[in-house]
C-alpha positions as CSV (number, residue, x, y, z in Angstrom):
1,M,-71.9,-15.9,46.2
2,S,-71.1,-12.5,47.6
3,T,-70.7,-9.5,45.5
4,P,-67.1,-8.3,45.1
5,T,-66.3,-5.2,47.0
6,E,-65.2,-2.0,45.2
7,E,-61.6,-2.7,46.3
8,Q,-61.7,-6.3,45.0
9,I,-63.0,-5.0,41.7
10,K,-60.1,-2.5,41.5
11,I,-57.7,-5.3,42.2
12,M,-59.2,-7.5,39.5
13,E,-59.1,-4.6,37.0
14,M,-55.5,-3.9,38.0
15,R,-54.6,-7.6,37.4
16,K,-56.2,-7.5,34.0
17,L,-54.4,-4.3,33.2
18,I,-51.1,-5.8,34.4
19,K,-51.7,-9.0,32.3
20,K,-52.4,-6.9,29.3
21,E,-49.3,-4.7,29.8
22,M,-47.1,-7.8,30.3
23,S,-48.5,-9.3,27.2
24,R,-47.8,-6.1,25.2
25,C,-44.3,-5.8,26.6
26,A,-43.5,-9.4,25.7
27,R,-44.6,-8.8,22.1
28,D,-43.0,-5.4,21.6
29,P,-39.5,-4.7,23.1
30,A,-39.6,-1.1,21.9
31,Y,-42.8,-0.5,23.8
32,F,-41.3,-2.1,26.9
33,M,-38.2,0.1,26.7
34,I,-40.0,3.4,26.1
35,K,-42.7,2.8,28.6
36,Y,-40.9,1.2,31.5
37,C,-37.1,1.2,31.1
38,K,-34.7,3.7,32.7
39,I,-31.1,4.2,31.9
40,Q,-28.1,6.0,33.5
41,H,-27.2,9.1,31.6
42,P,-23.6,10.4,32.2
43,L,-24.8,13.9,32.8
44,K,-28.5,13.7,33.6
45,G,-28.4,10.7,35.8
46,L,-31.3,8.2,35.8
47,I,-33.7,9.0,32.9
48,K,-36.4,7.4,30.9
49,F,-35.2,5.5,27.8
50,D,-36.9,7.5,25.1
51,L,-35.8,5.7,21.9
52,F,-34.7,7.7,18.9
53,D,-36.1,6.6,15.5
54,Y,-32.9,4.9,14.5
55,Q,-32.8,2.9,17.8
56,E,-36.5,1.8,17.4
57,K,-35.7,0.7,13.8
58,A,-32.7,-1.3,15.0
59,I,-34.9,-3.1,17.5
60,Q,-37.3,-4.1,14.7
61,E,-34.3,-5.4,12.7
62,F,-33.1,-7.5,15.7
63,L,-36.5,-9.2,15.7
64,K,-36.6,-9.7,12.0
65,Y,-33.0,-11.1,11.4
66,R,-31.1,-13.7,13.4
67,Y,-27.7,-12.1,12.7
68,N,-27.2,-8.4,12.8
69,I,-23.9,-6.4,12.3
70,I,-23.9,-2.8,13.2
71,L,-21.3,-0.3,11.8
72,K,-21.8,2.7,14.0
73,A,-20.5,6.1,15.0
74,R,-19.5,6.6,18.6
75,Q,-21.9,7.6,21.4
76,L,-25.1,6.7,19.7
77,G,-26.4,4.6,22.6
78,I,-26.2,1.3,20.8
79,S,-24.5,-0.6,23.6
80,T,-27.3,0.7,25.9
81,L,-29.9,-0.4,23.3
82,T,-28.5,-3.9,23.0
83,S,-28.4,-4.2,26.8
84,A,-32.1,-3.2,27.0
85,Y,-32.9,-5.7,24.3
86,A,-31.1,-8.4,26.2
87,T,-33.1,-7.4,29.4
88,W,-36.3,-7.8,27.4
89,L,-35.3,-11.2,26.0
90,L,-34.2,-12.5,29.5
91,M,-37.3,-11.3,31.3
92,F,-40.1,-12.4,28.9
93,H,-38.6,-15.7,27.6
94,D,-37.7,-18.7,29.7
95,N,-34.4,-20.4,29.7
96,K,-32.6,-18.0,27.4
97,T,-28.8,-17.8,27.5
98,V,-27.1,-14.4,26.6
99,L,-23.3,-13.9,26.3
100,I,-21.8,-10.5,26.1
101,I,-18.2,-10.2,24.7
102,A,-16.3,-6.9,24.9
103,N,-12.6,-5.9,24.3
104,K,-12.1,-5.4,28.0
105,A,-13.6,-6.9,31.1
106,K,-14.6,-3.5,32.4
107,V,-16.6,-2.8,29.2
108,A,-18.3,-6.2,29.4
109,N,-19.2,-5.7,33.0
110,S,-20.6,-2.3,32.3
111,M,-23.2,-3.9,30.0
112,I,-24.2,-6.3,32.9
113,N,-24.5,-3.2,35.0
114,K,-26.8,-1.6,32.4
115,I,-29.1,-4.6,32.4
116,S,-29.1,-4.6,36.2
117,T,-29.9,-0.9,36.3
118,I,-32.8,-1.3,33.9
119,Y,-34.2,-4.3,35.9
120,K,-33.9,-2.7,39.3
121,N,-35.8,0.5,38.1
122,L,-38.8,-1.4,36.6
123,P,-42.1,-1.3,38.3
124,R,-42.4,-3.9,41.0
125,W,-45.1,-5.9,39.2
126,L,-42.7,-6.3,36.2
127,Q,-39.8,-7.3,38.5
128,K,-41.8,-10.0,40.1
129,I,-42.0,-12.1,36.9
130,V,-38.3,-13.0,37.3
131,Q,-37.7,-12.6,41.0
132,N,-37.4,-15.4,43.6
133,E,-39.4,-15.5,46.8
134,N,-37.1,-13.0,48.5
135,G,-37.7,-10.4,45.8
136,K,-34.2,-10.7,44.4
137,L,-32.4,-12.3,41.6
138,P,-30.8,-15.7,42.6
139,V,-27.4,-14.6,41.1
140,D,-26.5,-10.9,40.8
141,S,-22.9,-10.1,40.2
142,K,-20.6,-7.9,38.0
143,T,-20.3,-10.7,35.5
144,K,-23.5,-12.7,35.6
145,L,-27.2,-12.4,36.2
146,T,-29.6,-15.3,36.6
147,F,-33.4,-14.9,36.5
148,I,-35.9,-17.2,38.2
149,N,-37.3,-18.2,34.8
150,G,-34.0,-19.9,34.0
151,S,-32.6,-17.2,31.8
152,T,-29.0,-16.0,32.3
153,V,-26.6,-13.4,31.0
154,E,-22.9,-13.5,31.3
155,A,-20.2,-11.0,30.3
156,T,-16.6,-11.7,29.4
157,S,-13.6,-10.0,27.9
158,A,-12.2,-11.0,24.5
159,T,-10.0,-14.0,25.3
160,D,-9.2,-17.2,23.5
161,D,-12.1,-19.1,25.1
162,A,-14.6,-16.2,25.1
163,G,-16.8,-17.7,22.4
164,R,-16.7,-21.2,23.8
165,S,-19.9,-21.7,25.7
166,D,-23.1,-23.8,25.8
167,A,-25.7,-23.2,23.1
168,L,-26.5,-19.5,23.1
169,S,-29.8,-17.7,22.6
170,L,-28.1,-14.4,21.9
171,L,-24.5,-13.3,21.4
172,I,-23.7,-9.6,21.8
173,W,-20.2,-8.7,20.7
174,D,-19.3,-5.0,21.5
175,E,-16.5,-3.1,19.7
176,C,-15.5,-6.2,17.7
177,A,-13.1,-4.2,15.5
178,I,-10.9,-3.3,18.4
179,V,-10.1,-7.0,19.2
180,K,-6.8,-8.2,17.7
181,E,-7.3,-9.8,14.4
182,N,-6.2,-13.4,15.2
183,L,-7.9,-13.4,18.5
184,A,-11.1,-12.1,16.9
185,R,-11.1,-14.8,14.4
186,E,-10.7,-17.5,17.1
187,I,-13.6,-16.0,19.0
188,W,-15.9,-15.9,16.0
189,T,-15.0,-19.5,15.0
190,A,-15.9,-20.7,18.5
191,A,-19.0,-18.5,18.8
192,S,-20.4,-19.7,15.5
193,N,-20.6,-23.2,16.9
194,T,-22.5,-22.0,20.0
195,L,-25.1,-20.3,17.7
196,A,-25.6,-23.3,15.5
197,T,-28.7,-24.5,17.4
198,G,-30.6,-21.3,16.4
199,G,-29.2,-18.5,18.5
200,D,-29.2,-14.8,17.4
201,C,-26.2,-12.6,17.1
202,I,-25.6,-8.8,17.4
203,I,-22.1,-7.6,16.5
204,L,-21.5,-3.9,16.9
205,S,-18.4,-1.6,16.5
206,T,-17.0,1.6,15.2
207,P,-14.6,0.7,12.3
208,K,-10.9,0.4,12.8
209,G,-9.1,-0.3,9.6
210,V,-9.7,-3.1,7.1
211,G,-8.8,-6.8,7.1
212,N,-9.9,-7.4,10.6
213,Q,-12.7,-9.8,11.6
214,F,-15.4,-7.1,11.9
215,H,-14.5,-5.6,8.5
216,D,-14.6,-9.1,7.0
217,L,-18.0,-9.9,8.4
218,W,-19.3,-6.5,7.2
219,V,-17.9,-6.9,3.7
220,D,-19.2,-10.4,3.3
221,A,-22.6,-9.3,4.6
222,E,-22.8,-6.6,2.0
223,S,-21.8,-9.1,-0.7
224,G,-24.4,-11.6,0.5
225,D,-21.7,-14.1,1.5
226,N,-22.8,-14.6,5.1
227,E,-26.1,-14.5,7.1
228,F,-25.6,-11.0,8.6
229,H,-28.0,-8.2,8.1
230,T,-26.1,-4.8,8.0
231,I,-27.1,-1.8,10.0
232,R,-25.1,1.4,9.2
233,L,-25.4,4.2,11.7
234,P,-23.3,7.3,11.0
235,W,-23.3,10.4,13.2
236,S,-26.0,12.0,11.2
237,V,-28.7,9.6,12.3
238,H,-28.7,11.2,15.7
239,P,-31.4,14.0,15.6
240,E,-29.5,16.2,18.1
241,R,-26.3,16.4,16.0
242,D,-25.8,18.9,13.2
243,Q,-22.9,19.9,11.0
244,I,-21.5,22.1,13.7
245,Y,-21.1,19.0,15.8
246,R,-19.3,17.2,13.0
247,D,-17.0,20.1,12.3
248,N,-16.1,20.2,16.0
249,E,-15.2,16.5,15.8
250,D,-12.7,17.2,13.1
251,K,-11.1,19.9,15.2
252,K,-11.1,17.7,18.3
253,L,-10.0,14.3,16.8
254,G,-8.4,15.3,13.5
255,K,-10.1,14.5,10.1
256,K,-8.9,10.9,9.8
257,R,-9.8,9.9,13.4
258,A,-13.1,11.9,13.2
259,S,-14.0,10.1,10.0
260,Q,-13.4,6.7,11.6
261,E,-15.4,7.6,14.7
262,N,-18.3,9.4,13.1
263,D,-18.7,8.5,9.4
264,C,-18.6,4.7,9.5
265,S,-15.6,4.8,7.3
266,F,-13.1,1.9,7.2
267,L,-9.7,3.4,7.1
268,T,-7.0,1.2,5.4
269,S,-3.8,0.7,7.4
270,G,-1.8,0.0,4.2
271,D,-0.9,2.1,1.2
272,S,-4.1,1.5,-0.8
273,V,-3.9,1.6,-4.6
274,I,-7.1,3.7,-4.8
275,D,-7.6,6.3,-2.1
276,L,-10.3,5.3,0.4
277,E,-12.2,8.6,0.0
278,I,-12.4,7.9,-3.8
279,I,-13.8,4.4,-3.2
280,E,-16.4,5.7,-0.8
281,A,-17.3,8.5,-3.2
282,H,-18.0,5.9,-5.9
283,R,-20.0,3.8,-3.5
284,K,-22.1,6.8,-2.5
285,K,-22.7,7.9,-6.0
286,N,-23.2,4.6,-8.0
287,A,-23.3,1.5,-5.8
288,C,-26.7,-0.2,-5.8
289,D,-28.3,-3.6,-5.8
290,P,-28.4,-5.6,-9.1
291,I,-31.7,-5.9,-10.9
292,E,-31.1,-9.6,-11.3
293,K,-29.0,-12.3,-9.8
294,R,-28.2,-15.5,-11.6
295,Y,-26.0,-18.6,-11.2
296,A,-26.9,-19.3,-7.5
297,G,-26.8,-15.5,-6.8
298,K,-23.2,-15.1,-7.9
299,F,-23.8,-13.4,-11.2
300,W,-25.1,-9.9,-10.7
301,I,-26.7,-7.8,-13.5
302,W,-27.3,-4.1,-13.3
303,K,-28.3,-3.5,-16.9
304,Y,-29.4,-5.8,-19.8
305,P,-27.7,-5.4,-23.2
306,E,-28.8,-2.4,-25.2
307,A,-29.0,-2.3,-29.0
308,N,-26.0,-0.7,-30.7
309,H,-24.0,-0.8,-27.4
310,K,-20.6,-2.5,-27.4
311,Y,-19.3,-4.4,-24.4
312,I,-16.2,-6.1,-22.9
313,V,-16.3,-9.2,-20.7
314,S,-13.0,-9.3,-18.8
315,V,-12.2,-12.5,-17.0
316,D,-9.7,-13.5,-14.2
317,V,-9.4,-17.3,-13.8
318,S,-8.7,-19.5,-10.8
319,R,-8.8,-23.2,-10.1
320,G,-12.4,-23.3,-9.1
321,D,-11.8,-25.6,-6.1
322,S,-10.6,-23.3,-3.3
323,E,-11.2,-19.9,-1.9
324,D,-9.4,-18.4,-4.9
325,K,-12.4,-17.5,-7.1
326,S,-12.8,-16.8,-10.7
327,A,-14.4,-13.4,-11.6
328,F,-15.5,-11.4,-14.6
329,H,-17.0,-8.0,-15.3
330,I,-19.2,-6.7,-18.2
331,W,-18.3,-3.2,-19.2
332,D,-20.2,-0.8,-21.5
333,I,-17.5,0.5,-23.8
334,E,-18.9,4.0,-24.4
335,T,-20.0,4.8,-20.9
336,L,-17.5,2.7,-19.0
337,E,-20.4,1.5,-16.9
338,Q,-20.2,-1.8,-15.1
339,V,-23.4,-3.7,-16.2
340,G,-22.6,-7.2,-14.9
341,E,-20.3,-9.1,-12.5
342,Y,-19.6,-12.6,-11.4
343,V,-17.4,-14.1,-8.7
344,G,-17.5,-17.7,-7.6
345,L,-16.0,-21.2,-7.7
346,I,-16.2,-22.7,-11.2
347,D,-14.1,-25.1,-13.3
348,P,-11.9,-23.0,-15.6
349,Y,-12.9,-24.8,-18.8
350,D,-16.6,-24.4,-17.8
351,L,-15.9,-20.8,-17.1
352,G,-14.6,-20.3,-20.7
353,T,-17.6,-21.9,-22.3
354,W,-20.1,-20.1,-20.0
355,T,-18.5,-16.6,-20.6
356,V,-19.0,-17.2,-24.3
357,N,-22.8,-17.3,-23.6
358,V,-22.5,-14.1,-21.6
359,A,-20.5,-12.4,-24.3
360,L,-23.0,-13.5,-27.0
361,E,-25.9,-12.2,-24.8
362,Y,-24.1,-8.8,-24.6
363,N,-24.0,-8.2,-28.4
364,S,-21.1,-10.5,-29.1
365,A,-18.9,-8.6,-26.6
366,L,-15.1,-8.7,-26.7
367,L,-14.2,-11.6,-24.5
368,V,-10.9,-10.9,-22.6
369,I,-9.6,-13.9,-20.6
370,E,-6.4,-13.8,-18.7
371,N,-4.1,-16.4,-20.1
372,N,-1.8,-16.9,-17.2
373,G,-1.7,-20.4,-15.8
374,L,-5.2,-21.9,-15.6
375,G,-6.5,-19.1,-17.9
376,Y,-5.6,-21.4,-20.8
377,A,-8.1,-23.9,-19.7
378,A,-10.8,-21.2,-19.8
379,I,-9.5,-20.0,-23.2
380,E,-9.7,-23.6,-24.4
381,G,-13.4,-23.6,-23.5
382,A,-14.0,-20.4,-25.5
383,L,-12.0,-21.7,-28.5
384,H,-14.0,-24.9,-28.4
385,R,-17.1,-22.8,-28.8
386,R,-15.4,-21.2,-31.9
387,Y,-16.1,-17.8,-30.4
388,G,-15.1,-15.2,-33.0
389,N,-14.6,-12.2,-30.7
390,L,-11.9,-13.5,-28.4
391,Y,-9.1,-11.1,-27.4
392,Y,-5.5,-12.0,-28.5
393,S,-2.3,-10.6,-27.0
394,G,1.2,-10.3,-28.5
395,K,3.7,-12.7,-27.0
396,A,5.6,-9.8,-25.5
397,G,2.4,-8.6,-23.9
398,T,3.5,-4.9,-23.9
399,K,1.4,-1.9,-24.8
400,A,3.8,-1.1,-27.7
401,D,3.5,-4.6,-28.9
402,I,-0.3,-4.2,-29.4
403,G,0.3,-1.8,-32.2
404,K,3.0,-3.9,-33.8
405,R,0.9,-7.0,-33.5
406,V,-2.1,-5.5,-35.3
407,K,0.2,-4.5,-38.1
408,N,2.0,-7.8,-38.4
409,L,-1.1,-10.0,-38.1
410,L,-1.7,-9.6,-41.8
411,K,1.4,-11.6,-42.4
412,S,1.4,-14.3,-39.7
413,N,-0.4,-15.6,-36.6
414,D,2.9,-16.7,-35.0
415,D,3.3,-13.6,-32.8
416,K,0.0,-13.7,-31.0
417,V,-1.6,-15.8,-28.3
418,P,-5.2,-16.0,-27.2
419,G,-6.2,-14.2,-24.1
420,F,-4.7,-11.3,-22.1
421,S,-1.1,-11.7,-20.9
422,N,-0.8,-10.5,-17.3
423,T,2.9,-10.0,-17.1
424,M,5.5,-8.0,-15.1
425,I,5.1,-5.3,-17.8
426,T,1.3,-5.2,-18.2
427,R,0.3,-5.7,-14.5
428,P,1.5,-2.3,-13.2
429,L,0.2,-0.6,-16.4
430,M,-3.3,-2.0,-16.0
431,I,-3.4,-1.3,-12.2
432,N,-2.3,2.3,-12.8
433,K,-4.9,2.6,-15.6
434,M,-7.6,1.4,-13.2
435,E,-6.5,3.8,-10.5
436,R,-6.7,6.7,-12.9
437,F,-10.2,5.8,-14.1
438,F,-11.4,5.8,-10.5
439,R,-9.6,9.0,-9.5
440,E,-11.0,10.9,-12.5
441,E,-14.5,9.4,-12.0
442,A,-14.4,8.1,-15.6
443,V,-15.8,4.7,-14.6
444,I,-19.3,3.8,-13.2
445,V,-19.1,1.0,-10.7
446,H,-22.2,-0.4,-9.1
447,S,-20.8,-3.4,-7.2
448,N,-20.2,-3.2,-3.4
449,R,-18.3,-6.5,-3.8
450,L,-15.7,-4.8,-6.1
451,L,-15.5,-1.6,-4.0
452,N,-15.0,-3.7,-0.8
453,E,-12.2,-5.6,-2.5
454,L,-10.5,-2.4,-3.5
455,L,-10.4,-1.3,0.2
456,T,-7.9,-4.1,0.8
457,F,-5.9,-3.8,-2.4
458,I,-2.7,-2.2,-1.4
459,Y,0.9,-1.6,-2.5
460,K,3.1,-3.9,-0.5
461,K,6.9,-3.8,0.1
462,G,8.6,-3.8,-3.3
463,G,5.8,-1.9,-4.8
464,K,3.7,-4.8,-5.9
465,A,-0.1,-4.2,-5.8
466,E,-2.1,-7.0,-4.4
467,A,-4.7,-7.9,-1.7
468,I,-3.6,-7.8,1.9
469,S,-3.0,-11.2,3.6
470,G,-6.2,-13.3,3.8
471,K,-8.1,-11.1,1.3
472,R,-9.1,-11.6,-2.4
473,D,-8.4,-9.6,-5.5
474,D,-10.2,-11.6,-8.1
475,L,-12.8,-8.9,-8.9
476,T,-10.1,-6.2,-8.7
477,L,-7.8,-7.8,-11.3
478,S,-10.6,-8.7,-13.7
479,A,-11.7,-5.1,-13.5
480,A,-8.2,-3.8,-14.1
481,I,-7.9,-6.1,-17.2
482,G,-11.1,-4.9,-18.7
483,L,-10.4,-1.2,-18.1
484,Y,-6.8,-1.5,-19.5
485,V,-7.9,-3.3,-22.6
486,R,-10.7,-0.8,-23.2
487,D,-8.3,2.1,-23.0
488,T,-5.2,0.8,-24.8
489,A,-5.8,-2.1,-27.1
490,I,-9.1,-0.8,-28.4
491,T,-7.7,2.7,-29.0
492,L,-4.7,1.3,-30.8
493,L,-6.9,-1.1,-32.8
494,Q,-9.0,1.8,-34.0
495,E,-5.9,3.5,-35.2
496,S,-4.6,0.4,-36.8
497,V,-7.8,-0.1,-38.8
498,K,-7.5,3.4,-40.2
499,S,-3.8,2.7,-41.0
500,T,-4.7,-0.6,-42.7
501,K,-7.3,1.2,-44.8
502,R,-4.7,3.8,-45.9
503,M,-2.3,0.9,-46.7
504,L,-4.9,-0.9,-48.8
505,K,-5.7,2.3,-50.6
506,Y,-2.0,2.8,-51.4
507,T,-1.8,-0.8,-52.8
508,G,-4.9,-0.3,-54.8
509,K,-7.0,-2.9,-53.0
510,L,-9.4,-0.4,-51.4
511,T,-11.3,2.2,-53.4
512,S,-11.5,5.8,-52.4
513,K,-15.2,5.3,-51.8
514,Q,-14.5,2.3,-49.5
515,M,-11.8,4.2,-47.7
516,Y,-13.6,7.4,-46.9
517,N,-17.1,6.0,-46.5
518,D,-18.0,6.3,-42.8
519,N,-14.4,7.1,-42.2
520,D,-15.2,8.7,-38.8
521,N,-17.3,5.8,-37.7
522,D,-14.9,2.9,-37.9
523,D,-16.2,0.0,-35.8
524,P,-13.4,-2.2,-34.6
525,W,-16.1,-3.9,-32.4
526,K,-17.4,-6.0,-35.3
527,A,-14.8,-8.5,-34.0
528,S,-11.8,-8.7,-31.7
529,V,-8.3,-7.8,-32.8
530,S,-7.8,-11.3,-34.3
531,G,-11.3,-11.3,-35.7
532,Q,-10.7,-7.9,-37.3
533,V,-7.6,-9.2,-39.0
534,M,-9.6,-12.2,-40.3
535,N,-12.1,-9.8,-41.8
536,L,-9.3,-7.9,-43.5
537,R,-7.9,-11.1,-44.9
538,E,-11.2,-12.1,-46.3
539,F,-11.5,-8.7,-47.9
540,L,-8.0,-9.1,-49.5
């Protein structure tokens, strides 16, 4: 056997090196991009694709999660990044099918062009792994590329049948928020089926209002109601942008448009009950993950009950058999901090019995259940448990009635009903109260689920506040009930207890020592309004 020549040894070493490099590129898409990919820069021409930290991190998340949704500022190079990621997938994996959807055919085709540019500027030894015998791709067009390993990528504009395809390995949907709402929903419904066999999905967009498909997917992702992993990329992630850049954006685009394009801020198109900036300020300051999730992940807890703290559990009730969900919040009375929250499908009666358990756990909290419609079924569940700290409303359901009711309860039970009466009178009062609490930063809200609902809670024609079409307001209304009761009924109850003590002193049934002992520390939270009256009756 002849000894290999020096040239043959060099060739063998080169082959080993190429094999090693191919193996590393196949394992690490970020390495592949940084080391070998070139992209077309609008000013600098063809340049190396040197990834920024946020781009490299996004690549790792693409590998870790099947579904990724990216809320991004403009001109961060994310479309180029996803094009490079698609190139890597197509080259180093056989028989992969990639579909690119964009709002316009021109945009979709530009991503095909990016993939083609990256491929054509790779070293020849990398190109060969997916070339035919002529050194070219079998199909190379503006809308489709086919590699010799059986992998294909196709681009299409957002049309009715855009998402209808054979099983996909990867779906890339660029600027999803721009697509008209009904069309976007059709596309996603169809695309979901093509991904059912195990394909991955990357949806990216700058925000454009609330209530559209992109906003829905993002909100549900943050709430844990879908499979998407969220990636938020505001303008500040780019290392070459500073506050001067951001200030110039305000001057160039105007503050509202600049916020949409740079700050990853969903701008509501309706007359939102709570100003968007206020909601986002609360999110930035207080929103966080719960310390525990119970009841199949639907019951979130941020704080466990603390000794000597008083709580309200405020409940909005639904049928429990549709998308209209029941919800409740747990509020710390002194700090007005949200310490717990539930939203989900549950039988109303079962909801009533279960919330008694929750109220008992939180130091026998005041249990406030909306009594409209199906609310009575939940109230029946609470009454069946003989819970002593259930909230009662006057039949009229007005703020003024609360004071009258407390006074008259000593005489008769006929003018009160269990639960909170959400009427034409109380509804605007409780919503206005909630808005004021948020505006004055008097409430501490931890839940992204609630904050996301508030984005779509608007004043419609006629002045009625409710969720925009297709959205929910279960968490919003249950929050409004709790905040309203805390700031009205409880205050009036405290006053009524003091008035009752003065009345009993006048009639000789309360001694001066009893009247003035701990006079400044009256505790109406020993029981609810009705329970307090029962305590007074027992005293009499």
